[in-house]
N, C-alpha and C positions, 0 to 999 in steps of 0.2 A: 481325119481328125481336125478339129478346129484349132488354129494356132492362137493360144492366149498367153504366150510367154510374157507378153507385155504387162500382164496383170500384176506381177510382183512389183515392177517399177511404179505402177500407178498406185498400188496400195501403200508403197513407201512414200510416194508423193502426198498421199492423202493425210499422213500423219506428220509430215515434215515440211509442208509448204509455207508455214509462217516464218517470217524472219524475226530477228531480235527486236524487242520493244525498247526504244530509247527514252520515250516520254515518261516522266514520273507518274502522270495521271493514268498511264496504261500499264503500270508495272505489274498489276495482278492478272494481266492477260496470259492465258495459258498458250504457249506457242505450239503445243501439240494438239490443240483443239481449235484450229482456225475456223472462223465463222463463214468465210467465203472460200470455197474450193471449187474447181470445175465440176459441174454436175456429172460429167462422165466418170470422174473419179468416185463419186458417191455411188453411182450406178454399179460400178464393178464391185464395190464393197458389198452392196446390198445383195447382188446376185451370188457372188462367190461364197460369202460367209453364210448366207441363209441356206443355200443348197448343200454346202458341206455339213450343216447341221441336220437337215431333213433326210439326207441320204447317207449319213455317217454311221460309224460303228456303234453308237449308242441309241439314238432315237430310232434308227432304221433297224439295225441288227439285234440289239439287245432288248428292244421293246416291240415296236410295231411289226417288224418282219419276223421276230421270234414268235410273238403271240398269234400271228397268222400262219405260222409254221412253214415259212420259207427256210428258216434256219432253225437249228437246235443248239443249245449250249452243251459244250463238252467239258468245261470246267467252270467253277464258280457259277453253278447252275441255278441259283436262287430265283432269278427272273423267269426261268422256264417253269417254275411252280407258281408264277404270278406274284412272287414275293419281291415287290419292287423297292427301289431306293427313292424316297421322297425327294432327295436333293437332285436326282437326275431329272425328274419332271419339272422341278423348280427351275433348273438351269435351262431347259428347253423352252419353257413358257416365257420366262423373263428374258432369255437370250433372243428369242424371235421378236419380242416387242422392242427391247432396247437396242437391238442390232439392226437387222434388215428393215423392219417396219419403220423404225425411227429415221433411218437413212432415206427410205422411199418417201416418207411424209415430208422430209426436208426438200426433196426434189419437187414434190407436188406443190409445196408452198412457194417455190422459187422459179419453177420453169414457166416459160411463156404459155399462154393458153389461147389458141391450140398450139401444140408442138409434139413432135415425135418423142421427145424426152418425157413430157408429161404423160403421153400414152403408154410408154414403156413402164413408167413408175406405177401407174394405175394397174397395169397388167400384173406386174410382180407383186404389188400389194395384195391384189385379189388372190394370187396364187398362194401366198403365205397365210393370209387370213382364212382361206378355205381349209388349209391343213390344220390350223389352230382350232377352228370351230368344229371340224370333223373329229378331232381327238378329244377336245375338252367340253364340247357342247356350248352352253351359254358362256360368253366371254365378253370383256369390254370391247366395244366396236365403235358405236356412234360417238362416245365420249372419250375414246382412247386416243393416244398420240397428241393430246392437247393439254399438257400439264399446266399451262397458263389459265385454263378454264376450270379444271378440277384435277385433284390428285387422287380422287376416289371415284373413278368412272363406274357407271352402272354396268351390269351384265345384261347384254341384249340376247333375246331369244334367237335361235338359229334361223327362223323364218325372216326376221328383220335383217340378219347378217347376210343371208343368201340374196335377199332383195338388193341390198347394197352392192354386193360383189357382182351380181349379174348386170346391174346397171352400169357399174364402172367398167366392166369388160366390154359391154356394148359401146359405151362412150369411147373407150380406147380404140376399139376396132375401127370405129368411124373416123377417129382422129388421125390414125396413121396415114402419112402422106409421103410417097416416094420422092416427091419434089420438095419436101420440107427439110427441116434441120437434120444435121448429121448427129447420130448418137455418140460418135467418137469411139476411141479405142476401148472405152468401158463396156461396150456391147460385146460380151463374151458368149452370148447365145447365138447371134446371127450376123455378127460383124457388119452391122449397118444395113442389112437387108430388111427394109421396113415392110416389104410385102410379106415376108415370112413372119415378122412380128404380128402382123394383122391376123394371119392364119393361126398363130399361137393363141392370141387373145380369143378368137372365135372358138378354137378347139377347147380351151379352158371353159368358156361359157357353155359349150355343149356338154362338157363333163358335169357341170353343176346343174344345168337344166335337166339332164337325164337323171341325176341322182334324186332330184326333188320333184320330178314331173307329176308324180301322183299326189303331191301335197298342194299344188296350185295349178288349176287348169290353164292359166296364162303361160306357165312354164312349158306345158306340153305343146301349146300352140306355137310358142316362140321356138321351141326345139325343132318342130316339124319344118318351120320356115327356114331355120338355119341349115338343117340337113338337106333341104331341097337344093341348096347351092354348094355341093361338096368341094368345089374349087376354092371356096372361101375358108376351107379347113385344111389342116395338114393332110396332104394328099399323096405323100410318098415318104419313104424313110429318109430321103435327102432333106426333108423339111422338119424332121424331129427336133424338138426343143431339148438341147442338152448342153452341158459344159464338159470340157475335159481339163486336164491339169498340166502344169508346165514342167515339172521335174519330179525326181524321186525323193525329195526331202519332205518336210512337213507340208509342203505345198502340193503333194501328190493326192491322188484319189484317196478319200478318207478310209476306205476299206483296205486298200494297200497300205496306207500309212499306219493303220491299226496293227497290221501284222509285222511290217518290216521296220518301222520307226519306233512304234510303241512296244514292240516285242510281245504282242498278245496273240494267243491262239485259243480263243474261247468259243468259237463257233464252227459248226460243220453244217452240211446240208441236211434238212429235215427228212426223216423217213417218209413223212406225208408227201412231200414233193417228189422224192426219188421214186416211190412206189407208183405214184400217178404217171410219171413219165415212162417208167418201165412198162406199165400196163398197155401202152400204145406204141411202144418202141419210138418214143418221141426223139427226133433228131437234136433237140436242144439239150438233152441230158449231158452229153460230153462238154457242153459249154458251161452249164450251170454247176457241174460237179466233177470231181476227180475220182478215179477208181481207188479203192482202198488197197491195203497192203497185200490182199489176196487177188487183186486184179479184177474186182467186180465193183459195181455201184451199190453201196449200202448206206442208206441214210440213217442218221441218229434219231431214235425215237424221242420226241419231246417229252420232258418231264420224267426222264429216267436217269439212272446213275451214270456217272462219267464212264465213257468207254475206256477199256484198257487193252492195248495201247490206243492213243488217239488216232493212230493211223489205221485202226480197224474199221473206221467209218469214212465216208466220202467227205473230203475237204471241199470248200467252196472252189468253184472252177477258176482256173488261172486267168481267164478273160476278165473276171471280176476282182480277184484277190491279188494277182501277181503282176498286174499291169499298172504302173503308176499313173498313166494317162487315161485309164479306163473312164469312159464317160459316165456322168450322172444324168439320167434322162428324166426330164420334167413331165413330158407327155409325148407319146409316140403315135405314129401312123396306125400301128396295130390297135392301140387303145381307141382311137377315133373310129376305126372299123367296128370294134365291138360295141361302142356306143350306138353306132348306126344300126348294127344288127339287132340290138335290144329295142331301140326306139321304133324301128321300122319293121320289126318281125321278119328279118331278112336272113335266110340261110346263106345267101351269097356273100353278104357283107361279113358274116361270121367266118366263112371259109377263107375269105380274103384276109381277115384279121389274123388267122392262124398262119397263113402263108407270109404275111408281112412280118410277123414276129420271127419266124424262121429266117427270113431274109435279113432282118436286122442283125441277127447273130451269125450270119454267114453260113447257114446250113440249108439243105434242101428238104422239102416236105415230099416224100415219095407217095405213090398211089395207095399203098397199104395203110400208111399212117393217116392220110387224108380220109380214107374210107372209114377208119375207126372214129375219126373226129366227126365225120358226117353222121355216123350212126348214133353218136352221143346226142347230137342236136335233134335228130328225129325222135329220140326217146324223151328228151326233156330240154326244150330250147333254152330256157333261162339258166338252168343248171349248167348246160354246156357252154353257153356264152361266158358266164361269170367264171367258171373253172378255167377256161382258156385265157380269159383276161388275167386271172390270178397268176397263171403260169407266165404269161407275157410280162407281168409286172415284177418279176424277180429282179431284185436290186432296188426297188421302190416300195419298201415295206409299208410306208405310210398310206399310200393309195390302195395297196392290196388289203391292208387291215380295214380300211374304211369300206371298201366294197364287200368284204366278207360280212362286216357288221350290218351292212344295208340289206343283204340278201340271204345270209346264212350259207352261202356257197363259197368254196367247195364244201360239200357236206362232210368230206373226210376230215376237215379241221374240227376237232372236238376238244373238250376239256382234257387237260393232261392228267395222267396218273399222278397221284401224290400232290394234287393241287393244294395250295395253302388255304383255298376256300372251296372245299369239296361241295359239289352239287350246284355251284353257281354258274358253271359253264365257262366260256371264254370271256375275258374281260370286255366290258362294253365301252370303256373309255380310258383316258389317261386321268390320273389323280391331279387335282388342282395343286398349284405350288404353295409351299408353306409360306412364302413371302407375302401372299395375299392375306394370310391370317392376321398379320400385323399391320399391313398397309391399307387393306380395303375390306375389313372383316365383315361389316354389315352387308355389303353387297354380295360378298362371297357366300355368306351363310344363307342369304335369301335364294341365291342361285342353286345352292346345294339342296335346299328344301324343295324348290320347284321341280327339280329333276329327279327327286327320289334317290339321291346318292346315299348309299349306306356307309357304315363306318370303315369299310375297306378302302373307300375312295375310288375304286375302279369298277364298281358294279352299281348300276342305276337303272332307271327307266330307259327304254330304247332311245337312241338318238332320234331327233325329229324326222329325219328322212328314212327311217327304217321301213322296209316294205311289210 
């Protein structure tokens, strides 16, 4: 585990570093909003607060991970019927822009060019913007984060956004320099290991290039060149990009915090996931899920009534729910292997991806299990690759939901019984925030019309990168 206990002290410093103002002319200065703080303090805020949101109990478990059927609701189950709460999507959209993205833009505006700090900020900015556009489609990008220029930024198409993200990740990877500046204690991803930051940036670029390679021939060419040098990518589980958490208070893993500090027990493991893992005797099942009160693994069917008692279905595995320091993974070696498997039509990379995922969770892939995994590839390579990627992404519902919407795999993920919007399938998107209706209405309405978003807010034309 990575030791990031210092992040609490740094976050405290971020909001308390300004002293008292004695000059009358500066009496209106807010001491809790200092204009100049160490960039490493801003970096820790951007990483920790953003990842807690994208991997947390709401955006991850109650929406993206729920709709892609990693989880199922066992009480207050409206969201399992796709009956969403508009204020939740508003909080996530506005929170990502006003929180980590604003912090990262502050670093980009102030950091020396070139510098490792600038490269790290470009990398994380691309990471968050990819999640935003993958879930909301057209969003403010080229005019975003510059309120001095406009308070009503236009909504850019996903092709424009992807071009910018890929360019920034390429720039960042080229800029990282082991002999350059120290990222300081705010680097809670790699503790100053710039070589690994470079691999992280390249691996994120591979993720985006692979997702959109069929939309732009230049992406396919760039992806092949990138994958030709696998040592420039995350090449082992030791290089995975993740953060862990310092204690068992509100600063714990957000899934643990939801159960133990918020006192909630709204989610179990989905029947879709449990049944797929049981079908191959997958060794990750005991990590992802707990046995029920009858001593067996039993997933909760999505979109069904609340189980009685709750203990009759499998709870989320202790490694994810009961460990306050459990890591939140941004991208893993296993995912890189699955990207390589798809882009290079490689069974070997696929098999290595499955084994890497098992290793990541401390279990062994035996011969019988691997034979079943190989047989699935022989039958339908893309279905097998994405299904195994979906399994490996447990805990990162945002990425799993995006890959499902790109490919329609796993095919076992289907519209739930009792859907609030019967016949429409699984939602294609997150609904736009209500805040934009008042703040940026004209641009919002134009984006809604261009994308064919219906009055539900969560069904539309397919995302730009849809296969």
